[in-house]
All heavy atoms as an XYZ file, in Angstrom:
951
protein
N      14.382     11.154     -1.983
C      13.011     10.670     -2.187
C      12.580     10.057     -0.843
O      13.202      9.309     -0.207
C      12.977      9.605     -3.269
C      11.537      9.026     -3.431
C      13.465     10.233     -4.600
N      11.342     10.384     -0.489
C      10.800      9.934      0.738
C       9.319      9.506      0.522
O       8.509     10.157     -0.133
C      10.839     10.985      1.820
C      10.400     10.522      3.190
C      10.575     11.620      4.260
O      10.658     12.726      3.935
N      10.724     11.172      5.467
N       8.983      8.332      1.036
C       7.655      7.889      1.062
C       7.283      7.659      2.556
O       7.840      6.813      3.246
C       7.432      6.482      0.360
C       7.382      6.579     -1.169
C       8.781      6.791     -1.810
C       6.782      5.311     -1.722
N       6.446      8.508      3.004
C       6.141      8.543      4.458
C       4.696      7.972      4.682
O       3.742      8.559      4.311
C       6.148      9.996      5.020
C       5.923     10.149      6.481
C       7.066      9.496      7.276
O       8.229      9.757      7.064
N       6.602      8.620      8.236
N       4.762      6.757      5.281
C       3.459      6.063      5.570
C       3.015      6.308      6.942
O       3.802      6.455      7.859
C       3.638      4.586      5.317
N       1.753      6.480      7.116
C       1.152      6.685      8.453
C      -0.222      6.126      8.521
O      -0.790      5.714      7.501
C       1.140      8.214      8.795
O       0.326      8.875      7.859
N      -0.784      6.108      9.743
C      -2.163      5.638      9.898
C      -2.301      4.227     10.507
O      -3.359      3.790     10.745
N      -1.174      3.540     10.719
C      -1.303      2.231     11.331
C      -1.668      2.348     12.785
O      -1.723      3.433     13.354
N      -1.900      1.188     13.365
C      -2.273      1.200     14.739
C      -2.864     -0.198     15.225
O      -2.770     -1.126     14.462
N      -3.414     -0.170     16.385
C      -4.071     -1.388     16.958
C      -5.547     -1.247     16.848
O      -6.097     -0.204     17.237
C      -3.632     -1.528     18.421
C      -4.379     -2.625     19.168
C      -4.016     -4.029     18.548
C      -3.918     -2.583     20.660
N      -6.185     -2.183     16.251
C      -7.652     -2.193     16.087
C      -8.197     -3.550     16.336
O      -7.546     -4.587     16.134
C      -8.007     -1.612     14.629
C      -7.522     -2.577     13.629
C      -9.514     -1.330     14.545
N      -9.449     -3.582     16.722
C     -10.140     -4.863     16.945
C     -10.625     -5.441     15.635
O     -10.852     -4.684     14.675
C     -11.288     -4.702     17.920
C     -10.874     -4.488     19.352
C     -12.081     -4.558     20.271
O     -13.162     -4.274     19.933
N     -11.787     -4.959     21.560
N     -10.710     -6.703     15.597
C     -11.267     -7.327     14.402
C     -12.610     -6.772     14.018
O     -13.451     -6.506     14.903
C     -11.435     -8.905     14.584
N     -12.781     -6.470     12.707
C     -14.017     -5.895     12.269
C     -13.903     -4.308     12.170
O     -14.811     -3.692     11.566
N     -12.856     -3.778     12.703
C     -12.648     -2.405     12.708
C     -12.007     -1.860     11.357
O     -11.869     -2.691     10.443
N     -11.674     -0.583     11.328
C     -11.229      0.055     10.174
C      -9.969      0.886     10.461
O      -9.780      1.434     11.588
C     -12.261      0.908      9.511
O     -13.363      0.238      9.108
N      -9.106      1.034      9.475
C      -8.045      1.974      9.513
C      -7.813      2.536      8.141
O      -8.152      1.845      7.138
C      -6.720      1.260      9.970
C      -6.519      0.865     11.444
C      -5.256      0.010     11.553
C      -6.443      2.071     12.268
N      -7.250      3.684      8.106
C      -6.924      4.351      6.805
C      -5.468      4.717      6.789
O      -4.984      5.461      7.634
C      -7.729      5.630      6.631
C      -7.534      6.207      5.213
C      -8.119      7.595      5.146
N      -8.320      8.159      3.841
C      -8.368      9.447      3.548
N      -8.196     10.352      4.519
N      -8.536      9.878      2.253
N      -4.720      4.088      5.917
C      -3.267      4.351      5.763
C      -3.060      5.472      4.736
O      -3.851      5.584      3.778
C      -2.543      3.153      5.331
C      -2.669      1.916      6.191
C      -1.742      0.759      5.717
C      -2.360      2.160      7.651
N      -2.075      6.275      4.975
C      -1.694      7.362      4.056
C      -0.229      7.245      3.649
O       0.540      6.806      4.558
C      -2.022      8.710      4.637
O      -3.330      8.893      4.965
N       0.133      7.556      2.498
C       1.526      7.591      2.068
C       1.773      8.867      1.259
O       1.167      9.010      0.190
C       1.860      6.368      1.324
S       3.606      6.341      0.661
N       2.586      9.678      1.843
C       3.019     10.946      1.076
C       4.281     10.750      0.385
O       5.271     10.330      1.077
C       3.049     12.093      2.093
C       3.416     13.410      1.311
C       1.706     12.329      2.803
N       4.330     11.057     -0.867
C       5.565     10.916     -1.622
C       6.174     12.279     -1.932
O       5.494     13.192     -2.332
C       5.269     10.262     -3.060
C       6.546     10.071     -3.833
C       4.547      8.921     -2.839
N       7.461     12.391     -1.580
C       8.086     13.664     -1.870
C       9.482     13.446     -2.371
O      10.107     12.407     -2.160
C       8.184     14.392     -0.538
O       8.935     13.714      0.437
N       9.982     14.387     -3.075
C      11.371     14.323     -3.545
C      11.567     13.726     -4.925
O      12.674     13.657     -5.425
N      10.516     13.198     -5.479
C      10.698     12.623     -6.825
C      10.923     13.678     -7.892
O      10.342     14.750     -7.851
C       9.416     11.843     -7.217
C       9.184     10.521     -6.529
C       7.831      9.910     -6.978
C      10.237      9.529     -6.770
N      11.803     13.398     -8.843
C      12.165     14.336     -9.876
C      11.185     14.170    -11.019
O      11.137     15.054    -11.950
C      13.565     14.139    -10.352
O      13.793     12.841    -10.832
C      14.495     14.479     -9.275
N      10.462     13.006    -11.069
C       9.468     12.832    -12.050
C       8.238     12.170    -11.454
O       8.361     11.651    -10.320
C       9.927     11.991    -13.159
O      10.442     10.706    -12.718
N       7.133     12.159    -12.071
C       5.939     11.456    -11.579
C       6.149     10.019    -11.426
O       6.815      9.393    -12.289
C       4.743     11.776    -12.392
C       4.341     13.274    -12.324
O       4.686     13.953    -11.337
O       3.685     13.781    -13.271
N       5.535      9.373    -10.486
C       5.549      7.911    -10.471
C       4.538      7.375    -11.444
O       3.543      8.015    -11.776
C       5.261      7.415     -9.036
C       3.890      7.808     -8.532
C       2.734      7.139     -8.837
C       3.820      8.838     -7.571
C       1.532      7.499     -8.373
C       2.568      9.215     -7.068
C       1.455      8.516     -7.441
O       0.220      8.870     -6.924
N       4.751      6.187    -11.948
C       3.836      5.533    -12.843
C       2.887      4.673    -12.067
O       1.717      4.472    -12.555
C       4.576      4.694    -13.884
C       5.362      5.524    -14.814
C       6.708      5.752    -14.695
C       4.746      6.228    -15.914
C       7.440      6.539    -15.598
C       5.452      7.027    -16.788
C       6.811      7.162    -16.579
O       7.460      7.954    -17.503
N       3.288      4.097    -10.976
C       2.400      3.277    -10.154
C       2.830      3.392     -8.738
O       3.985      3.738     -8.402
C       2.495      1.826    -10.637
N       1.842      3.143     -7.845
C       2.133      3.203     -6.453
C       1.285      2.189     -5.757
O       0.200      1.830     -6.244
C       1.884      4.632     -5.912
C       2.488      4.807     -4.502
C       0.425      4.928     -5.939
C       2.565      6.289     -4.057
N       1.756      1.675     -4.656
C       1.003      0.669     -4.028
C       1.403      0.348     -2.551
O       2.280      0.939     -2.031
N       0.574     -0.569     -2.033
C       0.800     -1.004     -0.663
C       1.209     -2.483     -0.577
O       0.648     -3.287     -1.288
C      -0.486     -0.805      0.120
C      -0.776      0.664      0.373
C      -1.625      1.428     -0.391
C      -0.273      1.487      1.466
N      -1.703      2.730      0.157
C      -0.856      2.805      1.223
C       0.561      1.315      2.453
C      -0.610      3.854      2.045
C       0.829      2.419      3.294
C       0.259      3.630      3.095
N       2.114     -2.772      0.245
C       2.598     -4.130      0.471
C       2.656     -4.425      1.946
O       2.696     -3.400      2.715
C       3.996     -4.308     -0.181
C       4.019     -4.006     -1.685
C       4.080     -2.728     -2.116
C       3.988     -5.077     -2.586
C       4.041     -2.428     -3.568
C       3.989     -4.845     -3.960
C       3.994     -3.533     -4.398
N       2.613     -5.622      2.334
C       2.693     -5.910      3.741
C       3.579     -7.157      3.977
O       3.758     -7.982      3.112
C       1.306     -6.165      4.350
C       0.613     -7.367      3.819
C      -0.858     -7.380      4.331
N      -1.582     -8.541      3.883
C      -2.867     -8.753      4.105
N      -3.608     -7.823      4.749
N      -3.456     -9.884      3.660
N       4.108     -7.213      5.192
C       4.896     -8.367      5.587
C       4.633     -8.634      6.992
O       4.834     -7.800      7.882
C       6.397     -8.132      5.310
C       7.185     -9.365      5.522
C       8.574     -9.279      4.939
O       9.130     -8.204      4.719
N       9.217    -10.361      4.708
N       4.153     -9.874      7.229
C       3.899    -10.353      8.620
C       5.139    -11.151      9.058
O       5.840    -11.651      8.228
C       2.653    -11.230      8.664
N       5.336    -11.253     10.380
C       6.490    -12.038     10.874
C       6.523    -13.368     10.327
O       5.569    -14.151     10.357
C       6.240    -11.999     12.362
C       5.429    -10.761     12.646
C       4.544    -10.620     11.433
N       7.675    -13.822      9.772
C       7.815    -15.191      9.272
C       7.250    -15.413      7.911
O       7.163    -16.562      7.414
N       6.640    -14.386      7.337
C       5.986    -14.544      6.062
C       6.688    -13.700      4.987
O       7.352    -12.670      5.284
C       4.504    -14.186      6.050
C       3.711    -15.108      6.970
C       2.213    -14.859      6.833
C       1.404    -15.863      7.659
N      -0.065    -15.618      7.562
N       6.416    -14.043      3.681
C       7.056    -13.258      2.642
C       6.203    -11.943      2.471
O       5.002    -11.921      2.792
C       7.018    -14.034      1.350
C       7.967    -15.239      1.368
C       8.032    -15.920     -0.011
O       7.283    -15.553     -0.896
O       8.897    -16.804     -0.127
N       6.799    -11.037      1.828
C       6.146     -9.781      1.511
C       4.997    -10.044      0.499
O       5.156    -10.912     -0.411
C       7.144     -8.823      0.845
C       6.519     -7.460      0.456
C       7.551     -6.606     -0.186
N       7.862     -7.131     -1.525
C       8.963     -6.880     -2.175
N       9.859     -6.098     -1.619
N       9.170     -7.411     -3.412
N       3.925     -9.356      0.727
C       2.677     -9.602     -0.155
C       2.210     -8.238     -0.710
O       2.153     -7.246     -0.021
C       1.580    -10.239      0.727
C       0.271    -10.317      0.017
C      -0.846    -10.762      0.987
O      -0.712    -10.501      2.141
O      -1.874    -11.288      0.492
N       1.905     -8.280     -1.970
C       1.304     -7.120     -2.568
C      -0.112     -7.046     -2.156
O      -0.854     -8.002     -2.316
N      -0.516     -5.972     -1.604
C      -1.895     -5.732     -1.065
C      -2.752     -5.029     -2.135
O      -3.804     -5.564     -2.433
C      -1.869     -4.915      0.199
C      -3.337     -4.696      0.718
C      -1.063     -5.640      1.347
N      -2.316     -3.883     -2.576
C      -3.083     -3.175     -3.552
C      -2.150     -2.168     -4.268
O      -1.281     -1.595     -3.623
C      -4.217     -2.402     -2.852
O      -4.968     -1.651     -3.805
N      -2.359     -2.034     -5.581
C      -1.573     -1.135     -6.362
C      -2.473     -0.344     -7.280
O      -3.526     -0.825     -7.706
C      -0.488     -1.832     -7.159
S       0.741     -2.674     -6.159
N      -2.036      0.817     -7.677
C      -2.749      1.625     -8.671
C      -1.775      2.310     -9.589
O      -0.686      2.760     -9.162
C      -3.717      2.630     -7.998
O      -4.383      3.394     -9.011
C      -2.947      3.582     -7.074
N      -2.131      2.442    -10.839
C      -1.347      3.263    -11.727
C      -1.716      4.704    -11.416
O      -2.693      4.970    -10.747
C      -1.710      2.928    -13.188
O      -3.076      3.201    -13.421
N      -0.868      5.589    -11.877
C      -1.044      7.027    -11.559
C      -2.401      7.485    -12.108
O      -3.084      8.273    -11.561
C       0.081      7.861    -12.128
C      -0.052      9.329    -11.745
C       1.130     10.156    -12.147
N       1.038     11.531    -11.730
C       1.379     11.991    -10.478
N       1.861     11.149     -9.626
N       1.201     13.239    -10.223
N      -2.731      6.960    -13.274
C      -3.967      7.430    -13.912
C      -5.245      6.744    -13.268
O      -6.342      7.167    -13.520
C      -3.938      7.025    -15.426
O      -3.969      5.610    -15.564
N      -4.973      5.644    -12.569
C      -6.086      4.850    -11.990
C      -6.679      3.882    -12.976
O      -7.592      3.150    -12.638
N      -6.037      3.757    -14.159
C      -6.543      2.812    -15.161
C      -6.281      1.386    -14.828
O      -6.961      0.484    -15.288
N      -5.320      1.171    -13.999
C      -4.980     -0.220    -13.596
C      -4.918     -0.246    -12.046
O      -4.257      0.620    -11.443
C      -3.632     -0.627    -14.051
O      -3.544     -0.656    -15.448
N      -5.757     -1.138    -11.466
C      -5.830     -1.291    -10.007
C      -5.675     -2.750     -9.704
O      -6.409     -3.572    -10.351
C      -7.085     -0.643     -9.436
C      -7.101      0.890     -9.643
C      -7.215     -0.947     -7.941
C      -8.268      1.586     -9.124
N      -5.028     -3.060     -8.688
C      -4.844     -4.476     -8.255
C      -5.206     -4.562     -6.745
O      -4.848     -3.684     -5.971
C      -3.406     -4.915     -8.440
C      -3.026     -6.139     -7.689
C      -3.368     -7.386     -8.147
C      -2.352     -6.080     -6.442
C      -3.042     -8.535     -7.451
C      -2.007     -7.225     -5.749
C      -2.410     -8.481     -6.277
O      -2.092     -9.598     -5.577
N      -5.867     -5.628     -6.439
C      -6.136     -6.001     -5.019
C      -5.828     -7.468     -4.858
O      -6.107     -8.338     -5.712
C      -7.541     -5.818     -4.630
C      -8.041     -4.382     -4.503
C      -8.785     -3.822     -5.596
C      -7.682     -3.571     -3.448
C      -9.231     -2.528     -5.509
C      -8.103     -2.250     -3.378
C      -8.821     -1.706     -4.449
O      -9.261     -0.396     -4.328
N      -5.060     -7.785     -3.777
C      -4.927     -9.225     -3.479
C      -6.250     -9.808     -3.201
O      -7.133     -9.162     -2.639
C      -3.988     -9.250     -2.255
N      -6.372    -11.120     -3.454
C      -7.699    -11.795     -3.256
C      -8.087    -11.686     -1.764
O      -9.277    -11.593     -1.472
C      -7.539    -13.231     -3.660
C      -7.519    -13.415     -5.152
O      -8.001    -12.586     -5.937
N      -6.894    -14.463     -5.666
N      -7.086    -11.669     -0.939
C      -7.395    -11.699      0.531
C      -7.960    -10.365      1.023
O      -8.524    -10.358      2.108
C      -6.140    -11.982      1.348
O      -5.154    -11.045      1.057
N      -7.892     -9.306      0.246
C      -8.423     -8.012      0.662
C      -9.558     -7.457     -0.164
O     -10.129     -6.419      0.141
C      -7.344     -6.966      0.789
C      -6.148     -7.529      1.631
C      -6.804     -6.562     -0.578
N      -9.859     -8.146     -1.275
C     -10.948     -7.688     -2.215
C     -12.215     -7.522     -1.455
O     -12.644     -8.411     -0.688
C     -11.095     -8.622     -3.318
C     -10.023     -8.527     -4.428
C     -10.249     -9.485     -5.529
C      -9.217     -9.337     -6.592
N      -9.369    -10.373     -7.694
N     -12.889     -6.390     -1.642
C     -14.154     -6.110     -1.014
C     -14.016     -5.502      0.348
O     -14.964     -5.029      0.874
N     -12.814     -5.463      0.897
C     -12.533     -4.884      2.182
C     -11.676     -3.679      2.175
O     -11.844     -2.733      2.967
C     -11.971     -5.994      3.132
C     -12.810     -7.165      3.396
C     -12.275     -8.047      4.452
N     -10.899     -8.581      4.098
C      -9.799     -8.368      4.833
N      -9.878     -7.683      5.983
N      -8.676     -8.884      4.473
N     -10.693     -3.702      1.273
C      -9.722     -2.616      1.170
C      -9.974     -1.809     -0.101
O     -10.362     -2.333     -1.151
C      -8.306     -3.113      1.104
C      -7.833     -3.742      2.402
C      -8.602     -4.007      3.428
C      -6.441     -4.024      2.511
C      -8.174     -4.561      4.649
C      -5.942     -4.625      3.688
C      -6.813     -4.896      4.704
N      -9.723     -0.473     -0.019
C      -9.859      0.421     -1.172
C      -8.638      1.293     -1.273
O      -8.337      1.964     -0.291
C     -11.110      1.254     -1.047
O     -12.275      0.421     -0.938
C     -11.257      2.102     -2.319
N      -8.033      1.301     -2.418
C      -6.881      2.195     -2.645
C      -7.365      3.432     -3.388
O      -8.266      3.377     -4.261
C      -5.770      1.470     -3.474
C      -4.463      2.301     -3.381
C      -6.205      1.160     -4.888
C      -3.265      1.547     -3.959
N      -6.826      4.523     -3.020
C      -7.178      5.814     -3.705
C      -5.937      6.688     -3.689
O      -5.009      6.461     -2.980
C      -8.355      6.487     -3.056
O      -8.054      6.835     -1.700
N      -5.960      7.688     -4.523
C      -4.777      8.554     -4.570
C      -5.272     10.021     -4.876
O      -6.299     10.212     -5.499
C      -3.825      8.106     -5.665
C      -4.163      8.453     -7.097
C      -3.991      7.322     -8.050
N      -4.585      7.758     -9.314
C      -5.894      7.702     -9.600
N      -6.686      7.200     -8.734
N      -6.297      8.139    -10.765
N      -4.387     10.947     -4.420
C      -4.640     12.323     -4.694
C      -3.295     12.820     -5.342
O      -2.352     13.046     -4.680
C      -4.884     13.055     -3.408
C      -5.166     14.545     -3.640
O      -4.779     15.092     -4.646
O      -5.878     15.138     -2.789
N      -3.305     12.848     -6.639
C      -2.081     13.195     -7.400
C      -1.600     14.566     -7.101
O      -0.410     14.815     -7.057
C      -2.296     12.996     -8.849
C      -2.452     11.554     -9.289
O      -2.037     10.649     -8.516
N      -3.059     11.321    -10.449
N      -2.499     15.500     -6.801
C      -2.135     16.865     -6.507
C      -1.349     16.930     -5.196
O      -0.492     17.749     -5.047
C      -3.376     17.779     -6.431
N      -1.681     16.024     -4.300
C      -0.971     15.984     -3.006
C       0.071     14.900     -2.937
O       0.735     14.685     -1.942
C      -2.014     15.680     -1.861
C      -3.044     16.838     -1.666
C      -3.943     16.478     -0.533
C      -4.936     17.639     -0.313
N      -5.832     17.380      0.847
N       0.271     14.199     -4.101
C       1.231     13.141     -4.117
C       1.004     12.136     -2.931
O       1.968     11.694     -2.235
C       2.681     13.595     -4.112
C       3.249     13.765     -5.493
O       2.698     13.390     -6.479
N       4.356     14.538     -5.611
N      -0.169     11.808     -2.740
C      -0.588     10.959     -1.605
C      -1.459      9.802     -2.056
O      -2.327      9.968     -2.877
C      -1.325     11.768     -0.512
O      -0.576     12.815     -0.116
C      -1.713     10.891      0.672
N      -1.169      8.635     -1.507
C      -2.023      7.376     -1.796
C      -2.594      6.948     -0.414
O      -1.855      7.024      0.581
C      -1.186      6.386     -2.530
C      -0.049      5.871     -1.657
C      -2.116      5.188     -2.905
N      -3.777      6.456     -0.476
C      -4.459      6.048      0.704
C      -4.832      4.573      0.571
O      -5.075      4.060     -0.515
C      -5.726      6.868      0.929
C      -5.465      8.372      0.967
C      -5.683      9.116     -0.172
C      -5.088      8.943      2.104
C      -5.542     10.499     -0.137
C      -4.892     10.330      2.178
C      -5.112     11.101      1.036
O      -4.924     12.444      1.045
N      -4.947      3.877      1.651
C      -5.494      2.537      1.738
C      -6.550      2.548      2.864
O      -6.202      2.503      4.011
C      -4.434      1.520      2.003
C      -4.894      0.081      1.870
C      -5.249     -0.252      0.415
C      -3.844     -0.893      2.406
N      -7.803      2.514      2.409
C      -8.850      2.379      3.399
C      -9.104      0.852      3.693
O      -9.352      0.138      2.714
C     -10.160      2.965      2.834
C     -11.371      2.821      3.780
C     -11.240      3.610      5.085
O     -10.770      4.764      5.069
N     -11.581      2.976      6.192
N      -8.977      0.477      4.930
C      -9.056     -0.917      5.290
C     -10.256     -1.098      6.214
O     -10.248     -0.563      7.312
C      -7.753     -1.347      6.003
C      -6.518     -1.094      5.156
S      -4.996     -1.797      5.896
C      -4.924     -0.887      7.422
N     -11.234     -1.816      5.694
C     -12.459     -2.127      6.500
C     -12.508     -3.586      6.846
O     -11.801     -4.450      6.240
C     -13.655     -1.713      5.763
C     -13.712     -0.228      5.461
O     -13.195      0.654      6.179
N     -14.279      0.184      4.353
N     -13.385     -3.904      7.810
C     -13.622     -5.352      8.201
C     -12.246     -6.044      8.416
O     -12.037     -7.149      7.868
C     -14.408     -6.030      7.125
O     -15.664     -5.417      6.902
N     -11.460     -5.395      9.173
C     -10.106     -5.982      9.387
C     -10.123     -7.253     10.159
O     -10.972     -7.462     10.981
C      -9.202     -4.941     10.193
C      -8.676     -3.823      9.254
C      -8.241     -2.652     10.118
C      -7.520     -4.318      8.372
N      -9.188     -8.123      9.780
C      -9.097     -9.443     10.413
C      -7.708     -9.584     11.045
O      -6.729     -8.939     10.659
C      -9.251    -10.535      9.245
C     -10.510    -10.431      8.521
C     -10.554    -11.479      7.378
C     -11.760    -11.404      6.491
N     -11.798    -12.425      5.432
N      -7.579    -10.537     11.992
C      -6.290    -10.718     12.665
C      -5.227    -11.078     11.579
O      -3.989    -10.652     11.793
C      -6.564    -11.862     13.563
C      -7.987    -11.682     13.929
C      -8.705    -11.234     12.698
N      -5.496    -11.740     10.560
C      -4.562    -12.145      9.563
C      -4.122    -10.931      8.693
O      -3.169    -11.012      7.841
C      -5.114    -13.200      8.592
C      -6.439    -12.923      8.031
C      -7.575    -13.595      8.783
O      -7.572    -13.573     10.056
O      -8.500    -14.168      8.141
N      -4.708     -9.732      8.886
C      -4.239     -8.495      8.209
C      -3.039     -7.891      9.036
O      -2.491     -6.945      8.546
C      -5.402     -7.522      8.126
C      -6.439     -7.948      7.187
O      -6.194     -8.519      6.091
O      -7.633     -7.716      7.532
N      -2.774     -8.444     10.166
C      -1.623     -7.877     10.958
C      -0.323     -8.065     10.232
O      -0.032     -9.074      9.812
C      -1.605     -8.705     12.327
O      -2.780     -8.360     13.055
C      -0.367     -8.140     13.142
N       0.369     -6.874     10.115
C       1.576     -6.884      9.361
C       2.180     -5.461      9.414
O       1.422     -4.512      9.815
C       1.402     -7.305      7.932
N       3.340     -5.360      8.910
C       3.899     -4.002      8.647
C       3.512     -3.646      7.178
O       3.770     -4.512      6.325
C       5.451     -3.959      8.850
C       6.000     -2.559      8.440
C       5.782     -4.291     10.242
N       2.928     -2.545      7.000
C       2.515     -2.162      5.718
C       3.430     -1.040      5.133
O       3.761     -0.118      5.812
C       1.002     -1.560      5.772
C      -0.012     -2.593      5.928
C      -0.125     -3.347      7.114
C      -0.904     -2.894      4.892
C      -1.035     -4.369      7.229
C      -1.846     -3.852      4.992
C      -1.933     -4.610      6.166
O      -2.900     -5.603      6.316
N       3.839     -1.327      3.933
C       4.771     -0.437      3.240
C       4.153      0.161      2.014
O       3.372     -0.538      1.283
C       6.018     -1.185      2.784
C       6.794     -1.873      3.918
C       6.457     -3.182      4.308
C       7.863     -1.211      4.566
C       7.186     -3.797      5.303
C       8.588     -1.849      5.538
C       8.235     -3.132      5.937
O       8.948     -3.735      6.947
N       4.390      1.376      1.706
C       4.053      1.909      0.415
C       5.290      1.967     -0.461
O       6.443      2.125      0.026
C       3.402      3.251      0.510
S       4.419      4.642      1.167
N       5.142      1.838     -1.766
C       6.198      1.833     -2.665
C       5.717      2.498     -4.002
O       4.571      2.475     -4.351
C       6.650      0.383     -2.908
N       6.719      2.979     -4.683
C       6.409      3.678     -5.937
C       7.342      3.203     -7.089
O       8.466      2.792     -6.878
C       6.603      5.223     -5.822
N       6.766      3.223     -8.274
C       7.513      2.863     -9.511
C       7.644      4.059    -10.384
O       6.670      4.662    -10.810
C       6.696      1.766    -10.265
C       7.137      1.601    -11.688
O       8.401      1.665    -11.957
O       6.269      1.482    -12.529
N       8.899      4.465    -10.649
C       9.097      5.634    -11.534
C       9.740      5.190    -12.864
O      10.089      6.057    -13.691
C      10.098      6.603    -10.847
O      11.370      5.984    -10.651
C       9.561      7.085     -9.505
N       9.835      3.868    -13.080
C      10.493      3.388    -14.288
C       9.512      2.760    -15.275
O       9.902      2.188    -16.288
C      11.546      2.349    -13.894
C      12.621      2.899    -12.988
C      13.506      1.776    -12.449
N      12.779      0.793    -11.636
C      13.360     -0.154    -10.898
N      14.651     -0.263    -10.962
N      12.629     -0.939    -10.209
N       8.209      2.822    -14.962
C       7.175      2.250    -15.802
C       7.418      0.731    -16.019
O       7.549      0.188    -17.087
C       7.121      2.908    -17.199
C       5.811      2.518    -18.011
C       5.684      3.311    -19.216
N       5.079      4.594    -18.954
C       4.848      5.516    -19.939
N       5.187      5.324    -21.188
N       4.325      6.700    -19.630
N       7.521      0.072    -14.873
C       7.718     -1.326    -14.892
C       6.472     -2.068    -15.333
O       5.371     -1.541    -15.306
C       8.056     -1.830    -13.463
O       9.276     -1.215    -12.957
N       6.622     -3.302    -15.816
C       5.512     -4.089    -16.243
C       4.592     -4.286    -15.065
O       5.094     -4.424    -13.880
C       5.863     -5.407    -16.946
C       6.648     -5.147    -18.192
C       6.700     -6.269    -15.964
N       3.275     -4.455    -15.263
C       2.362     -4.450    -14.184
C       2.591     -5.659    -13.271
O       2.452     -5.531    -12.076
C       0.956     -4.504    -14.755
C      -0.132     -4.329    -13.747
C      -1.112     -5.212    -13.357
C      -0.368     -3.205    -12.862
N      -1.919     -4.751    -12.409
C      -1.475     -3.474    -12.065
C       0.275     -1.930    -12.709
C      -1.993     -2.586    -11.120
C      -0.204     -1.071    -11.768
C      -1.334     -1.348    -11.034
N       2.974     -6.744    -13.822
C       3.222     -7.960    -12.963
C       4.308     -7.746    -11.972
O       4.313     -8.180    -10.831
C       3.486     -9.128    -13.827
O       4.668     -8.937    -14.619
N       5.304     -6.944    -12.385
C       6.364     -6.685    -11.418
C       6.070     -5.571    -10.485
O       6.561     -5.513     -9.326
C       7.698     -6.303    -12.191
O       7.547     -5.085    -12.844
N       5.114     -4.740    -10.880
C       4.588     -3.756     -9.911
C       3.926     -4.384     -8.747
O       4.175     -4.150     -7.609
C       3.644     -2.741    -10.649
C       2.926     -1.884     -9.627
C       4.426     -1.827    -11.590
N       2.970     -5.285     -9.079
C       2.191     -5.887     -8.024
C       2.927     -6.853     -7.180
O       2.565     -7.184     -6.060
C       0.872     -6.546     -8.575
C       1.150     -7.689     -9.486
C       0.018     -5.497     -9.233
C      -0.069     -8.478    -10.041
N       4.033     -7.409     -7.706
C       4.874     -8.254     -6.901
C       5.871     -7.437     -6.022
O       6.390     -7.938     -5.017
C       5.708     -9.133     -7.832
O       6.772     -8.386     -8.453
N       6.003     -6.183     -6.388
C       6.937     -5.290     -5.634
C       8.331     -5.224     -6.242
O       9.031     -4.226     -5.955
N       8.642     -6.139     -7.085
C      10.013     -6.112     -7.654
C      10.260     -5.013     -8.602
O      11.341     -4.554     -8.931
C      10.340     -7.443     -8.273
C      10.466     -8.595     -7.306
C       9.477     -9.521     -7.115
C      11.608     -8.667     -6.475
C       9.617    -10.519     -6.173
C      11.703     -9.631     -5.516
C      10.728    -10.564     -5.402
O      10.829    -11.572     -4.426
N       9.066     -4.430     -9.128
C       9.215     -3.345    -10.080
C       9.194     -2.046     -9.439
O       9.370     -0.974    -10.061
N       9.019     -1.970     -8.093
C       9.000     -0.754     -7.383
C      10.466     -0.285     -7.078
O      11.253     -1.125     -6.591
C       8.210     -0.884     -6.063
C       6.723     -1.255     -6.268
S       5.909     -0.082     -7.339
C       4.203     -0.170     -6.677
N      10.768      0.930     -7.252
C      12.090      1.387     -6.979
C      12.258      2.315     -5.776
O      13.420      2.596     -5.381
C      12.703      2.055     -8.258
C      11.844      3.141     -8.880
O      10.618      3.058     -8.702
O      12.402      3.989     -9.612
N      11.140      2.690     -5.199
C      11.237      3.513     -3.990
C      10.269      2.916     -2.940
O       9.096      2.655     -3.236
C      10.911      4.995     -4.243
C      11.888      5.669     -5.065
C      11.704      5.943     -6.416
C      13.164      6.045     -4.539
C      12.609      6.583     -7.161
C      14.134      6.677     -5.267
C      13.842      6.971     -6.643
O      14.813      7.550     -7.393
N      10.741      2.816     -1.704
C      10.007      2.219     -0.622
C       9.993      3.077      0.596
O      10.990      3.770      0.910
C      10.549      0.871     -0.241
C      10.389     -0.204     -1.278
C      11.112     -0.386     -2.397
C       9.369     -1.203     -1.336
N      10.614     -1.424     -3.162
C       9.591     -1.936     -2.448
C       8.318     -1.520     -0.463
C       8.762     -3.060     -2.847
C       7.547     -2.620     -0.819
C       7.708     -3.365     -2.012
N       8.856      3.134      1.309
C       8.743      3.803      2.540
C       9.214      2.841      3.677
O       9.450      1.681      3.457
N       9.173      3.326      4.915
C       9.703      2.559      6.040
C       8.591      1.722      6.680
O       8.924      0.772      7.435
C      10.202      3.481      7.118
C      11.528      4.154      6.737
C      12.077      4.966      7.926
C      13.452      5.496      7.531
N      14.085      6.259      8.654
N       7.363      1.896      6.349
C       6.353      0.980      6.846
C       5.663      1.517      8.125
O       6.185      2.302      8.852
N       4.434      1.043      8.282
C       3.621      1.337      9.471
C       2.960      0.073      9.913
O       2.472     -0.662      9.111
C       2.593      2.427      9.107
O       1.838      2.808     10.237
C       1.587      1.990      8.063
N       3.008     -0.154     11.248
C       2.479     -1.352     11.812
C       0.989     -1.337     11.950
O       0.431     -0.373     12.485
C       3.104     -1.577     13.254
C       2.576     -2.830     13.967
C       3.051     -4.144     13.349
O       4.254     -4.306     13.071
N       2.149     -5.050     13.173
N       0.388     -2.407     11.479
C      -1.139     -2.629     11.677
C      -1.254     -3.900     12.480
O      -0.747     -4.980     12.068
C      -1.784     -2.771     10.302
C      -3.250     -3.132     10.508
C      -1.760     -1.403      9.563
N      -1.978     -3.778     13.584
C      -2.155     -4.957     14.439
C      -3.713     -5.090     14.612
O      -4.355     -4.087     15.087
C      -1.496     -4.805     15.782
O      -0.123     -4.655     15.554
C      -1.681     -6.044     16.639
N      -4.213     -6.218     14.349
C      -5.670     -6.456     14.473
C      -5.831     -7.557     15.558
O      -5.353     -8.605     15.339
C      -6.294     -6.892     13.163
C      -7.806     -7.034     13.315
C      -5.951     -5.889     12.062
N      -6.510     -7.192     16.546
C      -6.721     -8.162     17.680
C      -8.074     -8.898     17.505
O      -8.986     -8.314     16.963
C      -6.707     -7.378     19.019
O      -7.763     -6.508     19.064
N      -8.070    -10.102     17.883
C      -9.248    -10.942     17.781
C     -10.241    -10.718     18.902
O      -9.910    -10.183     19.960
C      -8.900    -12.406     17.655
O      -8.129    -12.804     18.763
């Protein structure tokens, strides 16, 4: 199983980036997929998650109105459009998938995710 994240980079505050995560190798469909981030010295934070159907979507308060999660189930790809980026958005961003139908609270915390990608660095300069 592989979750390949891409799209990170260096951007000035106020700029935009679009992250992509391609999921491959799963023997069954995932039930939920999402983005998490971890900045140096900080705990991992759930940024945004979506169920496969799109019926449940989560955004951290810190990114509401600026980030948008979307998915293309035919391509097994999830995207995170990040607009109005701030220096505090600087972190390594990871995508993760849940194939066990974990409860939603554990999905958005990350503990319910059973597959993780390697992460992509996002750096926002002031």
